C-alpha positions as CSV (number, residue, x, y, z in Angstrom):
1,M,0.0,0.0,0.0
2,A,1.3,3.5,-0.9
3,D,1.8,6.1,1.8
4,L,-0.5,9.1,1.8
5,N,1.2,12.5,1.9
6,S,-1.6,15.1,2.4
7,F,-1.0,18.5,4.0
8,S,-3.5,21.2,4.6
9,F,-2.6,24.7,5.9
10,T,-3.7,28.3,6.3
11,G,-1.4,31.3,6.5
12,R,-0.4,34.7,5.2
13,C,1.7,35.3,2.1
14,S,5.0,36.9,3.3
15,K,5.8,38.3,-0.2
16,D,4.2,38.5,-3.6
17,A,4.0,35.3,-5.7
18,V,6.6,34.8,-8.4
19,V,5.9,32.9,-11.7
20,K,8.6,31.4,-13.8
21,K,9.0,29.1,-16.7
22,V,10.7,25.7,-15.8
23,G,11.3,23.7,-19.0
24,N,7.9,23.3,-20.6
25,N,6.1,23.9,-17.3
26,V,5.1,27.0,-15.4
27,L,5.9,27.3,-11.7
28,M,4.4,29.8,-9.1
29,E,6.2,30.2,-5.8
30,V,5.1,32.1,-2.7
31,D,6.3,32.0,0.9
32,V,3.6,31.5,3.5
33,A,3.8,32.2,7.3
34,N,1.7,29.6,9.2
35,N,1.3,30.6,12.9
36,I,0.7,28.0,15.5
37,G,0.2,28.0,19.3
38,Y,-0.7,30.9,21.4
39,G,0.8,33.3,24.0
40,N,4.3,32.2,25.1
41,Y,3.9,29.1,23.0
42,A,3.2,30.9,19.7
43,T,5.6,30.2,16.8
44,T,5.6,30.5,13.0
45,N,6.2,27.8,10.4
46,W,7.6,29.2,7.2
47,L,6.3,27.3,4.1
48,K,7.6,27.5,0.6
49,V,4.5,27.0,-1.5
50,K,4.8,25.8,-5.1
51,M,2.0,25.4,-7.7
52,W,2.5,24.1,-11.3
53,G,0.6,24.7,-14.5
54,E,-0.4,27.4,-17.0
55,R,-3.1,28.6,-14.5
56,C,-0.3,30.2,-12.5
57,Y,0.0,33.1,-15.0
58,N,-3.7,34.0,-14.4
59,I,-3.8,33.7,-10.6
60,A,-0.4,34.9,-9.3
61,E,-1.5,38.5,-9.1
62,I,-4.0,37.7,-6.3
63,F,-1.3,36.1,-4.1
64,K,0.2,39.3,-2.7
65,K,2.1,40.0,0.5
66,G,-0.4,39.9,3.4
67,T,-3.0,37.8,1.6
68,V,-4.5,35.0,3.8
69,V,-4.6,31.7,2.0
70,A,-5.6,28.1,2.5
71,G,-3.9,25.3,0.6
72,Q,-3.7,21.5,0.2
73,G,-0.8,19.5,-1.2
74,E,2.2,17.3,-0.6
75,L,4.7,18.3,2.1
76,T,8.4,17.7,1.5
77,T,11.7,19.1,3.0
78,N,14.6,20.7,1.3
79,E,17.9,20.5,3.3
80,W,20.7,23.0,2.5
81,T,23.9,24.4,3.9
82,G,24.3,28.2,4.3
83,N,27.5,30.1,3.4
84,D,28.5,30.0,7.0
85,G,28.3,26.2,7.1
86,S,25.1,26.0,9.1
87,K,22.4,23.5,8.2
88,H,18.9,24.6,7.2
89,V,15.6,22.8,6.4
90,D,12.8,24.3,4.3
91,L,9.3,23.0,4.4
92,V,8.0,22.8,0.8
93,V,4.4,22.3,-0.1
94,T,3.5,21.5,-3.7
95,V,-0.1,22.4,-3.8
96,F,-2.9,21.3,-6.0
97,N,-5.3,23.8,-4.4
98,L,-4.6,27.3,-3.1
99,Q,-7.4,29.6,-2.2
100,V,-7.6,33.2,-1.0
101,I,-9.3,33.6,2.3
102,S,-9.4,37.3,3.0
103,S,-8.0,39.5,0.3
104,K,-9.0,40.7,-3.1
105,C,-6.6,41.6,-5.9
106,K,-6.3,45.3,-6.5
107,G,-8.3,46.6,-9.4
108,C,-10.4,43.4,-9.8
109,S,-14.2,43.5,-9.8
110,D,-16.0,40.8,-7.7
111,E,-16.6,38.8,-10.9
112,Q,-12.9,38.9,-11.9
113,H,-11.9,37.9,-8.4
114,E,-14.3,34.9,-8.3
115,K,-13.1,33.9,-11.8
116,K,-9.4,33.9,-10.6
117,E,-10.4,31.8,-7.5
118,E,-12.1,29.3,-9.8
119,D,-9.0,29.2,-12.1
120,S,-6.9,28.4,-9.0
121,E,-9.0,25.4,-8.3
122,Q,-8.8,24.0,-11.8
123,G,-6.0,23.1,-14.2
124,E,-3.8,20.3,-15.2
125,L,-1.1,18.7,-13.1
126,P,2.4,18.6,-14.5
127,F,2.7,14.8,-14.2
């Protein structure tokens, strides 16, 4: 039986989404701050969120710094060594669904915003 890797989260975009071409595919990347705990036990998980597909061109403009999002996807880690020799680990979520919870894109009408949210829920997977 195959293992199931399913991760759901909510959080706030810490910077604007970036879209780039990778080979024949399109990749959108955005960093998301996921706050957990409360009071003296509060902490933040920093997630590197990735989404693949042509739809990224149409929806990236609504994932701006400060936008609250909810997503579902596969969680992986990326280990790397800094210039000072220290070890780091990034939490990476490759999402198949990323939705805006509390923000609208600037200059969009309600109909355009709803259309962009629908576009973010549809599309083809790169595999």
